[in-house]
C-alpha positions, 0 to 999 in steps of 0.5 A: 500500500501507499504510505499515508504521508502521500496527501494531496492539498489543492492549489486552489486559492479562489483567484483567477490569476492563480488558476491561470498560473496553475493551468499554465504550470501544466499546459506549458510543459505539455505544449513544449513536450507535444511540440517537440514530439510533433517536430519529429514529424517535421524533421522526418519530412524535411530530411526525407524531402532532401532525398526527393519526392519519393521518400517524402511521399513514402513517409506521408503515406506511412503516416496515414496508417500509423498515426491513426493506429498509434492514437488508438493505442494512446486513447486509454492512457488519455482517458486515464489522466482525469481518472488519476486527477479525480483519485488525487482530488478525493485523496484516494492516492493508495488506489493510483498504482492499482489503476495504472497497473490494470490500465496496462492490460487493455492497452497491450491488447490494442497494441497487439492488434495494431501491430498486426494491422501495420504489418499486413494492411499497408501493402494491400491498400497501397497496391490499389493506388495505380498512380503510385510508383512501386518504389514509394509503396516499397519504402512506405511498407518497410517504414511501417515495419519499424513503426510497428516495433515502436508501438509498445514503447509509445503506448507504455510511455503514454501510460506513465506520461498521462499518469504523471500529468493526472498527478499534475506533474507535467515536466516529464512530458517537456523533458522527454519531448525535447530529449527525443527531438535532440536524439532524432536528428542524428539517428535520422542522419545515420540511418537515412544517409548510411553513415558509420558503415550502415546502408542508406535506408532513406525514408525507412531510416526514419522508422528505425530512428522512431523505434529507437527514440520511442524505447529510450523515451519509455526507459527515461519516463520509467526512471523518472517515475521511479526516482522523482521526489513527487512520483517515487512514492507511488511506485508506478509499474514497479510491483505487481498490483491486484488484478481488478476486473472492475477497475479494468472495465471502468478504465476501458469504459472511459478510455476506449471511447477516447480511442474510438473518437481519436480513431474516427477523427484522425482516420478521417483526416488521414484517409483523406491523405490516403485519397490524395495518392490518387492525385499523384506524388506531388499532391501527396507531398503538398498535403503532407506539408500542410498536414505537418504544420496543422499538427504543430499548431494543434499542440496549443489546444491539445495542451490547454485541453489536457490541463483543463481536463485534469483541473476539472476532474480534480475539482469535481472530486473536491466537489466545487462548481465555483472552482471548476468555473474559474478554471474554465475562465482561466483556460479560455483566457490562455487559449485565446491569448496564445492560439489565435496569435499563433494562427495569424503568425503562421498564415502570414508567413506561409510561404516562408514556412513552405520554403523550409520543406521545399523550393519546388515552385509547383509544390509551393503553389499547391500547398499555400492555399491550404494555409487558409484552412489552417488559419480557420482551424486555429480561429476555432481551436481556442474554444475547441481546446477548452470545451474538449477539456471540460468534456474529458474532465467530466469523463464524458468520453462517449459523447466525444465518440458519438460527436466524432462519428456523426460529424466525421463519418456520417457527414465528413467522409461522404462529403469529402468524396463528393467534394474531392472526386465528383462534380456534385458541387459543380466540379471535382475540387480535389485536394482543396475539396477534401480540406474544405470538408475538414474545415467544416467538420472541425467547426461543427465538432467545436460547436458540439463540444461547447453545447455538450459542456454547457449541458454537463454543467447544467446537470452538474449536481447529478454528474459530480457524484456519478463518477 
């Protein structure tokens, strides 16, 4: 059992300024860590683009497979962080190691299935795209074999990371994110270009580097949890805990809808990326550049959402609507003051940003209009991040899944087909039709999360004691 000396004391003081400070203390390290991790994709894209369109296209197509599957794997850890924050708020700290240990089992089952899909599915699906060269298909599938080797480490890393964030210790996210960024550049260089007597692997070398960095990240966060002053007493994954199927069922019930919601959201986005393969290699490359920039700027609302989910869940456990309301105000202030200026900065410097990836004039002209879509994403992301954090904090993950399913699959997928490939809207709009549909979908999702957040607070007295 955990020592009785581990007792949580809320940092709430009743001050909006203090709540902004506490939210920032969680959100800033998460943002830096997430940004650093996402820059790994930028590094892969930039370094592969120097080898030519073939390697860049291989990584772009590979990402359409492994990113959705990796997000399924980390859905349960994402669902765990508000559960941990709730236990902390209730001062049930003795149960935290048990919840973490039991969360490991559903995660590993999902990882095993995902590995099988990464090994066998891409070669079949990519073979259907007649406009892709055989070399692109070969490099993409081999790249994914190494990503499959990285999935177990990625998932267990996120288990410990989200536990740490649920305990309001976000510094490991930042430290390991920066460490991964530093390691990835030389590893990519060695394996992509064939240094120290190794063969030049091109795009496949990015997969090798990703696998190595993932396992190192898992080792580092495990050691951090073992020796850090704030975390070591919990002995996370350091001993065998009681196997509790009620706990597993509860974690699965909260976390698996997050996995499905992420799958729906990102699979829709990446299936659009897969669809760009029917337009040829250059269109795929333009999509990949805009895709990477979108992922980077999305780290701000993700950080706000995670910080707000932890604070809301913690305040629900304490039992105070006032504290939760002040936290929401703080999250909105942080989101609007950070996300919107970044969106404007990216839009007005779009040509310089594209120039980092390529000097191909045709590619620049194809990618630059997509930055209008990125700007619209950012304009609504301030509300999106806060509203999503509230929904996650209430552990209302089923609504996330349903909203994503209705908007992205029932509307977005067929609308993308009609806008991109048919003359239903007057003519086939190709790549821009696909991105236009994505913009409409994400604005609708933001509106739905805002409405759901208002509903949850209107039913607050009933909801607070339910979880």
